[in-house]
C-alpha positions in Angstrom: 29.6 52.8 -163.4 26.7 52.0 -165.7 27.8 51.1 -169.2 26.5 53.1 -172.1 24.7 55.7 -170.0 25.5 58.4 -167.6 25.4 57.1 -164.1 23.1 59.1 -161.8 25.0 60.2 -158.6 23.5 61.4 -155.4 25.6 62.4 -152.4 28.6 60.5 -153.8 26.7 57.3 -154.4 27.1 55.8 -157.8 25.1 53.0 -159.5 27.0 49.9 -160.6 24.7 48.2 -163.1 21.2 48.0 -164.3 19.6 44.8 -162.9 16.1 45.1 -164.5 15.6 47.6 -167.3 12.4 49.6 -167.9 11.0 47.4 -170.7 11.6 44.2 -168.6 9.8 45.7 -165.6 6.8 46.9 -167.8 6.4 43.5 -169.4 6.5 41.7 -166.0 4.0 44.2 -164.4 1.6 43.5 -167.3 1.9 39.7 -166.7 1.3 40.2 -163.0 -1.8 42.2 -163.7 -3.1 39.4 -165.8 -2.3 36.8 -163.2 -4.0 38.9 -160.5 -7.1 39.5 -162.7 -7.4 35.7 -163.2 -6.9 34.9 -159.6 -9.5 37.3 -158.3 -12.6 36.7 -160.4 -15.1 37.5 -157.7 -15.5 39.5 -154.5 -14.1 42.8 -153.5 -10.4 43.3 -154.0 -8.4 45.8 -152.0 -4.9 46.4 -153.2 -2.9 47.6 -150.2 0.4 49.3 -150.9 3.2 49.3 -148.3 4.8 52.8 -148.5 7.1 54.2 -149.6 8.8 51.7 -151.7 5.8 50.1 -153.4 4.2 53.3 -154.8 5.5 53.2 -158.3 5.1 49.5 -158.7 1.5 49.7 -157.2 0.6 52.5 -159.5 1.7 50.6 -162.6 0.2 47.3 -161.4 -3.3 48.5 -160.6 -3.6 49.9 -164.1 -2.9 46.4 -165.4 -5.5 44.6 -163.2 -8.7 44.3 -165.3 -11.4 44.2 -162.7 -12.9 46.5 -160.1 -10.7 47.2 -157.1 -9.9 49.6 -154.3 -6.5 51.0 -153.4 -5.2 52.0 -149.9 -1.9 52.2 -148.2 0.0 51.3 -145.1 3.0 53.0 -143.6 5.0 50.8 -141.2 8.1 51.5 -139.2 10.4 48.9 -137.9 13.9 50.4 -138.2 13.8 53.5 -135.9 17.3 54.9 -136.0 18.9 51.5 -136.8 20.0 50.1 -140.1 18.5 46.6 -139.3 14.8 46.0 -138.7 14.0 45.5 -135.0 10.9 43.3 -135.9 8.8 45.6 -133.8 6.4 47.1 -136.4 4.4 50.2 -135.8 1.7 51.3 -138.2 2.3 55.0 -138.9 -0.7 55.0 -141.3 -3.4 52.4 -141.0 -5.7 51.8 -144.0 -9.0 53.7 -143.7 -10.7 51.1 -145.9 -12.6 48.3 -144.2 -10.7 45.0 -144.6 -13.2 42.5 -143.3 -14.6 40.2 -146.0 -12.4 41.5 -148.8 -9.6 40.0 -150.8 -6.5 41.8 -149.6 -3.5 42.0 -151.9 -0.6 43.5 -150.0 1.9 45.0 -152.4 5.5 45.2 -151.3 8.6 46.5 -153.2 11.1 43.9 -151.9 11.0 40.9 -149.6 14.3 40.6 -147.8 14.4 39.6 -144.0 10.6 39.3 -143.9 10.4 40.8 -140.4 8.1 43.7 -141.3 6.1 41.6 -143.7 5.5 38.9 -141.0 4.2 41.4 -138.5 1.9 43.0 -141.1 0.5 39.7 -142.2 -0.4 39.0 -138.6 -2.0 42.5 -138.1 -4.0 42.2 -141.4 -5.3 38.7 -140.6 -6.8 40.0 -137.4 -9.0 42.3 -139.5 -10.9 39.3 -141.0 -10.2 39.5 -144.7 -11.8 37.0 -147.1 -8.2 36.3 -148.3 -4.8 37.7 -147.9 -2.0 37.4 -150.4 1.3 39.2 -151.1 2.5 40.6 -154.4 6.2 41.5 -154.3 8.1 43.2 -157.0 11.3 41.6 -155.9 12.1 38.6 -153.7 15.6 38.0 -152.4 14.7 34.5 -150.9 16.8 35.2 -147.8 13.9 35.3 -145.2 14.1 32.3 -143.0 10.5 32.1 -141.8 7.9 34.0 -143.8 4.4 33.8 -142.3 3.0 34.0 -145.9 5.0 33.5 -149.1 4.2 35.9 -151.8 1.7 34.5 -154.3 2.9 36.9 -157.0 6.5 37.7 -157.5 7.9 40.1 -160.1 11.5 39.0 -160.1 13.9 37.0 -158.0 16.4 39.5 -156.8 20.1 39.3 -156.4 21.6 39.7 -152.9 22.7 43.2 -153.8 21.5 46.6 -152.6 19.0 47.7 -155.2 17.5 51.1 -156.0 15.1 52.6 -158.6 11.5 52.0 -159.5 10.5 53.0 -156.0 13.4 51.5 -154.1 15.7 54.0 -152.4 19.0 54.6 -150.7 18.7 57.4 -148.2 15.5 58.6 -150.0 17.3 58.9 -153.3 17.0 57.0 -156.6 13.2 56.1 -156.2 12.5 58.0 -159.5 14.6 55.8 -161.7 12.6 53.9 -164.3 14.8 50.8 -163.9 16.2 48.8 -161.0 20.0 49.1 -160.5 22.6 47.8 -158.0 24.6 50.0 -155.8 26.9 47.1 -154.9 
């Protein structure tokens, strides 16, 4: 149980500990915004969020990037009814924004196996962007063969099941302002 605070429960699931608190996340998002602003000094920038997990992070991040940009989203499915990604990625929502010639910053909540990310990188490169980079809130460093390593990483993540700040367990816990461990 979380020490010093009531532990949110959903469907019998209890949080074990806070891994990254709200202030730590806010500070790192500000720093990432500055890094991204510096990196992309010219050209059109499209920040492309991978839903659902990235939406809170993306929302905070784009407000910290001090330059013109566009925002769009992707919805990808690779799990079907399974608990492990099949690696067969289907786009359920394809960005409406033209990608050719733009700097594309793909925003991901967490990099774990890398299967979905690898397929998305391949699909996005086919669209002719000026550049393609990944910004990940969390990176577990367990993916064996990433097609593109994240250029921007919020935090190195423990090999635990994490929830909060957009990350979920059975669609619960996304609303938490911090990142916590279920295990």
